[in-house]
Residue, then its C-alpha position, 0 to 999 in steps of 0.5 A: m534462473t530465467a536470464h538464460w532462456s530465450a525471449a520466446r521461453q522466457t514470454a512462456w513462462q511469464r505468461a504460464l505464472t501470471g496468465t496471458g490477460h484472455h481470460q480476465r475478471v474484473l473487480t471493483a470495491p467501494g474506495a478501491v481501484t479496479l482491479r484485472i485478474n487473470t484466471d488463466g496462470c498458475v498464480y491465480r489457480a495457486r492463490r484460489a487453491l490456497y485462499g478461496a473463490a471469495w479471497e480476492q473481491a475480500e481483499l479488494r473490499l478491505q483495500g477500499l476500506g482502507a483507503k477510506v480510513v485513511t482519507e477520513v484520518t487526513h481530513d480529522r482536525a486533530f491530525r490536520a493540526a499536528q500535521r501543521a506543526w509537523a510540517s512546521c517543525m520540517r521548515d525550520n530544518g529547512d525543508d519547505v512541505t505541508s503534509l507527508q504526501q508531499a514530503r514522499g512525492l519529492i523524493q519520488d520526483a527527485v528520483t524520476r528526474a535523476g533517471r539512471a545517472r548513479p551519481a544523481l540517483q546517489r544525491v537523491g539517495d543522501r537528500e533522502l536520508r536527510l528528509s527521512g531523518h527530519d521527518a522522525a525527528c518532527q513526528r517525534k517532535t509534535d507527536l504525530a503518532a499519538a494524532v493519527r492513532t487517536a484519529q484512526k480511533r475515532v474514524e474507526a469507530r465510526l465504522p459501520a458493523s458491515s465494515w467490520k465483516v469485511v476485515t472478518t472475512v478476511k481474517e479468516l481467509r487468511g487463517q484458512a489459507l495458512r492451515k491449508g500451507k500448514g496441511r491442517t485443513 
């Protein structure tokens, strides 16, 4: 759509859509990244009209809470044992990785090294397919998903009521946005 526009027109359109950077809100929440939001663009105004003024902060708090749960799950003793069993299975398949994140990182690093070279990217794609096949087979063999579910339930059971209030707030704001989007406020 915008490909035939001049650079100046594309820039103006982008600024109208996402904002200029001259008017920002900075949001923080425990466990989440600091978020800078341009408040002078159409996207911000539309999101605020649809979801309400509390949306960005509530969503950021939920992301921080999710990151906390993931961190605690990955430190859970039973999860770590299951991940070690998974890593052993992966090694048996020729993939020397010790964690799920490391396996993902191998591919991300390979893509970066490949740059834009199509043959190199195709080799990375082939490697990713092989690795993902081994990963899936090892996750099934070690029942890693069950270990994650069990650990997550333990972690979530320890969350304070204030954490569940964050979840409820986000659900309510999403529901409100859906009703507004359908024309039923």
